[in-house]
C-alpha positions in Angstrom: 28.6 -24.5 46.9 25.6 -26.4 45.6 23.6 -23.2 45.3 26.5 -21.5 43.6 26.7 -24.4 41.1 23.0 -24.2 40.4 23.2 -20.5 39.8 26.2 -21.0 37.5 24.3 -23.6 35.6 21.2 -21.4 35.2 23.4 -18.5 34.1 25.2 -20.6 31.5 21.9 -21.9 30.2 20.6 -18.4 29.9 23.6 -17.3 28.0 23.3 -20.3 25.7 19.6 -19.5 25.0 20.3 -15.8 24.4 23.2 -16.7 22.1 21.2 -19.2 20.2 18.3 -16.7 19.7 20.7 -14.0 18.5 22.3 -16.4 16.1 18.8 -17.4 14.8 17.9 -13.8 14.4 21.1 -13.1 12.6 20.6 -16.0 10.2 17.0 -15.1 9.6 17.3 -11.4 9.2 20.3 -10.5 7.1 22.3 -7.3 7.6 23.1 -5.7 4.2 26.2 -3.6 3.6 26.2 -0.4 1.6 27.9 -2.2 -1.3 25.4 -5.1 -1.3 22.5 -2.7 -1.3 24.0 -0.6 -4.1 24.7 -3.7 -6.2 21.1 -5.0 -5.6 19.7 -1.6 -6.6 21.7 -1.6 -9.8 20.7 -5.1 -10.7 17.0 -4.6 -10.0 16.9 -1.3 -11.8 18.4 -2.9 -14.9 15.8 -5.7 -14.8 12.9 -3.2 -14.2 14.0 -1.3 -17.3 13.4 -4.5 -19.3 10.1 -5.3 -17.6 8.5 -1.9 -17.2 7.2 -1.6 -20.9 4.9 -4.5 -20.2 2.9 -2.2 -17.9 2.5 0.6 -20.4 -0.1 0.5 -23.2 -0.7 3.1 -26.0 -4.1 4.9 -26.1 -6.8 2.8 -27.5 -10.6 3.0 -27.8 -12.2 4.5 -24.7 -8.8 5.2 -23.1 -7.7 8.4 -24.9 -4.3 8.5 -23.3 -1.5 5.9 -22.8 -2.6 3.7 -19.9 -1.0 1.6 -17.2 -1.7 -2.1 -16.4 -0.3 -4.5 -13.9 0.6 -6.7 -16.9 0.5 -10.5 -17.1 -3.0 -11.7 -16.3 -4.3 -8.1 -16.0 -4.9 -6.1 -19.1 -7.2 -3.5 -17.6 -6.3 -0.1 -16.0 -6.9 -0.2 -12.3 -7.2 2.7 -9.8 -4.5 2.2 -7.2 -2.4 -0.1 -9.4 -2.1 2.7 -11.9 -1.5 5.3 -9.2 1.6 3.4 -7.9 3.0 2.5 -11.3 2.6 6.1 -12.5 4.3 7.5 -9.4 7.2 5.1 -9.9 7.4 6.3 -13.5 7.3 9.9 -12.4 10.2 9.2 -10.1 12.2 8.0 -13.1 11.6 11.2 -15.1 8.3 10.3 -16.8 5.6 12.3 -14.9 3.3 12.4 -17.9 2.0 8.9 -17.1 0.6 10.2 -13.9 -1.4 12.8 -15.8 -2.5 10.2 -18.4 -3.7 7.9 -15.6 -5.7 10.8 -14.0 -7.3 11.9 -17.3 -8.3 8.4 -18.3 -10.2 8.1 -14.9 -11.6 11.6 -14.9 -13.2 10.9 -18.2 -15.4 8.3 -16.4 -16.7 10.6 -13.7 -20.5 10.8 -14.0 -22.9 13.5 -12.9 -23.2 12.1 -9.4 -19.4 11.8 -8.8 -19.1 8.1 -9.4 -16.0 7.0 -11.2 -15.2 3.3 -11.8 -12.1 1.9 -10.3 -11.3 0.0 -13.5 -11.2 1.2 -17.0 -10.9 -0.7 -20.3 -10.5 0.1 -23.9 -14.3 -0.4 -24.3 -15.3 1.7 -21.3 -15.4 1.9 -17.5 -15.8 -1.5 -15.7 -18.1 -1.3 -12.7 -17.1 -3.5 -9.8 -18.9 -3.8 -6.5 -22.0 -2.0 -7.9 -22.0 1.7 -7.2 -18.7 1.6 -5.3 -16.4 4.2 -6.6 -12.7 3.9 -7.3 -10.4 3.8 -4.3 -9.4 7.2 -2.9 -6.4 8.1 -5.0 -7.6 10.5 -7.8 -7.0 13.9 -6.3 -3.7 12.6 -4.9 -2.5 11.7 -8.3 -3.6 15.0 -9.8 -1.9 16.9 -7.0 1.4 14.9 -7.1 1.7 15.3 -10.9 1.0 19.0 -10.7 3.4 19.6 -7.9 6.2 17.7 -9.7 5.8 19.7 -13.0 4.8 23.0 -11.2 1.6 23.3 -13.2 -1.8 23.4 -11.7 -3.6 25.4 -14.4 -4.4 22.3 -16.4 -6.7 21.1 -13.6 -9.2 24.0 -13.9 -11.6 22.2 -16.4 -11.7 19.1 -14.2 -11.9 20.8 -10.8 -15.7 20.5 -10.3 -15.6 16.8 -11.3 -13.0 16.1 -8.7 -15.1 17.8 -6.1 -18.1 15.7 -7.1 -16.0 12.6 -6.5 -15.3 13.7 -2.9 -19.0 14.4 -2.4 -20.0 11.0 -3.8 -17.7 9.2 -1.4 -19.1 11.2 1.5 -22.6 10.0 0.5 -21.6 6.4 0.1 -18.7 5.7 2.5 -18.6 8.2 5.3 -20.1 7.2 8.6 -21.3 10.6 9.8 -21.7 9.4 13.4 -18.0 8.5 13.8 -16.7 10.8 11.0 -14.6 8.0 9.6 -14.8 6.2 6.2 -15.6 2.5 5.7 -15.5 -0.2 3.1 -18.7 -2.2 2.7 -16.6 -5.3 2.3 -12.9 -6.2 2.1 -13.0 -6.5 -1.7 -13.7 -2.8 -2.1 -10.5 -2.0 -0.3 -8.3 -3.9 -2.8 -7.0 -6.0 0.1 -9.6 -8.4 -1.1 -9.8 -11.0 1.7 -8.4 -9.0 4.6 -10.0 -10.6 7.7 -9.8 -7.3 9.5 -13.1 -6.5 7.7 -16.0 -8.2 6.1 -14.9 -10.6 3.3 -17.6 -13.2 3.5 -20.7 -12.9 1.3 -22.9 -13.8 4.3 -21.4 -11.2 6.6 -23.4 -8.0 6.4 -21.2 -6.0 8.8 -19.1 -3.1 7.6 -16.1 -1.6 9.3 -14.6 1.9 9.8 -11.2 1.3 8.3 -7.8 2.9 8.9 -6.8 2.5 5.2 -10.1 3.9 3.9 -10.0 6.8 6.3 -6.3 7.6 5.7 -6.5 7.4 1.9 -9.6 9.7 1.9 -7.8 12.1 4.3 -5.0 12.3 1.7 -7.6 12.9 -1.0 -9.1 15.8 1.0 -5.8 17.4 1.7 -4.7 17.0 -2.0 -7.9 18.7 -3.1 -7.5 21.4 -0.6 -4.0 22.1 -2.0 -5.3 22.1 -5.5 -8.0 24.6 -4.5 -5.4 26.8 -2.9 -3.3 26.8 -6.1 -6.3 27.7 -8.2 -7.3 30.5 -5.9 -10.5 28.8 -4.6 -10.2 30.2 -1.1 -13.6 29.0 0.3 -13.1 25.4 -0.9 -9.6 25.5 0.6 -10.8 26.5 4.0 -13.7 24.0 4.0 -11.5 21.2 2.9 -8.7 21.9 5.4 -11.3 22.0 8.2 -12.7 18.7 7.0 -9.2 17.2 6.9 -8.5 18.3 10.4 -11.7 16.8 11.8 -11.1 13.5 9.9 -7.5 13.2 11.3 -8.9 13.8 14.8 -11.5 11.2 14.3 -9.0 8.6 13.1 -7.0 9.0 16.3 -10.1 9.2 18.5 -12.1 6.3 17.0 -9.6 3.9 15.3 -6.6 4.2 17.6 -6.6 1.6 20.5 -4.6 3.1 23.3 -4.5 -0.2 25.2 -3.0 -2.1 22.3 -1.1 0.8 20.7 -2.4 0.2 17.2 -5.1 1.3 14.7 -7.9 -1.2 14.3 -10.9 -1.5 12.1 -14.1 -0.7 14.1 -17.5 -2.4 13.8 -20.0 0.2 12.7 -22.8 -1.5 14.5 -21.2 -1.9 17.9 -18.4 0.7 17.8 -16.0 -2.0 19.1 -12.5 -2.6 17.9 -12.1 -5.6 15.6 -8.8 -6.7 17.0 -7.0 -8.0 13.9 -3.5 -6.8 13.1 -3.4 -6.4 9.3 -2.0 -4.3 6.5 -4.8 -1.7 7.0 -3.6 -1.1 10.6 -0.3 0.3 9.3 -1.7 2.8 6.7 -2.3 5.8 9.0 1.5 5.9 9.6 2.2 6.8 5.9 0.4 10.2 6.7 2.1 10.7 10.1 -1.3 10.5 11.8 0.1 8.9 14.9 2.3 11.1 17.0 6.0 10.1 16.9 6.0 8.2 20.2 2.9 6.3 19.5 3.9 5.5 15.9 7.3 4.2 17.0 5.7 2.0 19.7 3.2 0.6 17.2 5.9 -0.2 14.7 8.1 -2.0 17.4 5.2 -4.0 18.7 3.7 -5.1 15.4 5.4 -4.2 12.1 9.0 -5.2 12.9 8.0 -7.9 15.4 8.8 -11.4 13.9 5.9 -12.8 15.9 3.5 -10.4 14.1 4.3 -8.8 10.7 8.0 -9.3 10.0 8.8 -12.4 8.1 12.0 -13.8 6.5 11.0 -12.5 3.1 9.5 -9.2 3.9 6.6 -7.8 6.0 3.4 -9.8 6.1 0.0 -8.6 5.1 -1.6 -10.1 8.2 -0.1 -10.9 11.6 1.3 -14.4 12.0 -0.6 -14.5 15.3 -4.0 -14.1 13.5 -6.1 -17.2 13.4 -6.6 -16.8 9.7 -2.9 -16.4 8.9 -1.9 -18.4 5.8 0.2 -18.2 2.6 -2.1 -19.9 0.2 -3.3 -18.8 -3.2 -6.9 -19.0 -2.1 -8.7 -16.2 -4.1 -9.4 -16.5 -7.8 -7.4 -15.2 -9.4 -4.5 -14.0 -7.2 -5.4 -11.9 -4.2 -4.6 -13.3 -0.8 -4.0 -10.6 1.9 -4.1 -13.0 4.8 -0.3 -13.3 5.3 1.7 -13.2 2.0 4.3 -10.5 1.3 2.9 -7.9 -1.1 5.6 -5.7 -2.6 3.1 -2.8 -2.8 2.2 -3.2 0.9 5.9 -3.3 1.7 6.4 -0.1 -0.2 3.7 1.6 1.9 5.3 0.2 5.0 8.6 1.7 4.0 7.0 5.1 4.1 5.8 4.4 7.6 9.3 3.2 8.6 10.9 6.3 7.2 8.4 8.6 8.8 9.1 7.2 12.2 12.9 6.8 11.9 13.5 3.1 11.4 16.5 3.3 9.1 18.0 -0.1 9.9 14.7 -1.8 9.2 14.5 0.0 5.9 17.9 -1.3 4.9 16.8 -4.9 5.7 13.5 -4.4 3.9 15.2 -3.0 0.8 17.8 -5.7 0.5 15.4 -8.6 1.3 12.8 -7.5 -1.3 15.5 -6.9 -3.9 16.9 -10.4 -3.4 13.4 -11.9 -3.5 12.4 -10.2 -6.8 15.7 -10.7 -8.5 15.6 -14.4 -7.7 12.1 -14.5 -9.1 13.1 -12.7 -12.3 16.0 -15.0 -12.8 13.9 -18.1 -12.2 10.8 -17.2 -14.4 11.6 -14.1 -16.3 9.1 -12.0 -14.4 7.6 -11.5 -10.9 4.7 -12.6 -8.9 2.0 -10.4 -7.3 2.6 -11.8 -3.8 5.0 -14.2 -2.1 4.9 -16.8 0.7 6.1 -14.8 3.7 7.9 -17.8 5.2 9.4 -19.5 2.2 9.7 -16.8 -0.4 7.8 -18.9 -3.0 5.9 -16.9 -5.6 2.2 -17.4 -5.0 0.4 -15.8 -7.9 0.1 -16.0 -10.8 0.4 -19.8 -10.7 2.9 -21.5 -12.9 0.2 -22.7 -15.3 -0.7 -19.1 -16.3 1.1 -18.8 -19.6 0.7 -16.9 -22.8 0.0 -18.3 -26.3 3.6 -19.2 -26.5 3.7 -21.1 -23.3 5.6 -18.3 -21.5 4.8 -17.5 -17.8 2.7 -14.3 -17.8 4.1 -13.0 -14.5 3.2 -9.7 -12.9 4.9 -6.3 -13.0 2.8 -3.3 -11.9 3.3 -1.8 -8.6 6.2 -4.2 -7.7 8.2 -1.5 -9.5 8.0 0.6 -6.3 10.5 -1.7 -4.7 13.1 0.2 -6.7 12.0 3.4 -4.9 12.8 1.8 -1.5 16.3 1.0 -2.7 16.7 4.5 -4.2 15.8 5.9 -0.8 18.1 3.7 1.2 21.1 3.9 -1.2 20.8 7.5 -2.6 18.4 9.2 -0.1 16.1 9.7 -3.0 12.7 8.8 -1.4 9.3 8.6 -3.1 7.2 9.4 0.0 4.0 10.4 -1.8 4.0 13.4 0.5 0.8 15.4 0.8 1.2 17.7 3.7 1.6 21.3 4.8 -1.8 22.5 3.9 
């Protein structure tokens, strides 16, 4: 009898703990109905129609075409910011801005193939020395051309685009591993990502899942452009190059033991075991086979102990020793934990690629509520958010214009609408570059 009572007590305690955990999970991670998601999409779309013009500027000076800015603190045209803004605009029936973005950057390609990642009305702005823009240019050119069914316009710029690929091979391809690297985290745009070098005194560099994936997409995009323009030799060379790079990403950057892509120290060839935003990026291109990709997402992205937080998916695992939600880089770029809407947009592509529909619904609703609350509170948005409290981190409240109005941030946050369009209307913006 005593043993039976003990067993029943243990069983009851177990049920209580399980019930409590399920209740906590239900309270923390809301389940959104179809009607709720549709309402959120309608409300966010209406607010974005008001805010979007802040990210569009007319042609001026060096920039011969209308150009795209993050708005608020940032008045310059940036490489990947403009890419995501332009693709969002294309998804709303305004593809011309994707072409304008490309032409403004193409104008800055020099004889070596260097093109600055930032352009202003007075000319290109070099950042990080001779580091070129992040690998998005051929992708933007291809995605625009595919949408409007016109590739002929690229012909005068084709050789310049090829020079950009060659320049990146000279400066950022590790020929031993056949993977691409950032010299430091700042070059990646995830400015203080601890999965790579972000200290001035740290001379190491890392083969990176995001650098290699983005460049793989550039190579595939350029191959498809070559095919459309009848450049058969370039098409064959580029597709062969893409196949070898994809193989290298899986052979070098995939850790079979941990079921994840890591950055790799170029000096030692060892995995740098930090679970970060960059680990997820290969999944936007379906580089991992379905089984491995699903396992990776379950272990890390949708795991509350790792990347999933109450207000979206983190930029760095909560288990990482450097995890924090501070505004610690001047001006506003902390990738050591905060929720970034643009990173979440990229995660949404990975979730869709590997069949996580319920997680997409949660993500869409959670981000919409977060941004709508922000807009209601301050009339704009923030660039990133505290993953655990939802507080807007940057820009800080004291960043105001000449009238004392909070400057806010627009930019690539607009892609949140695309997640909602996908979940509610099956209208996905997947940035698909495949079938070469």
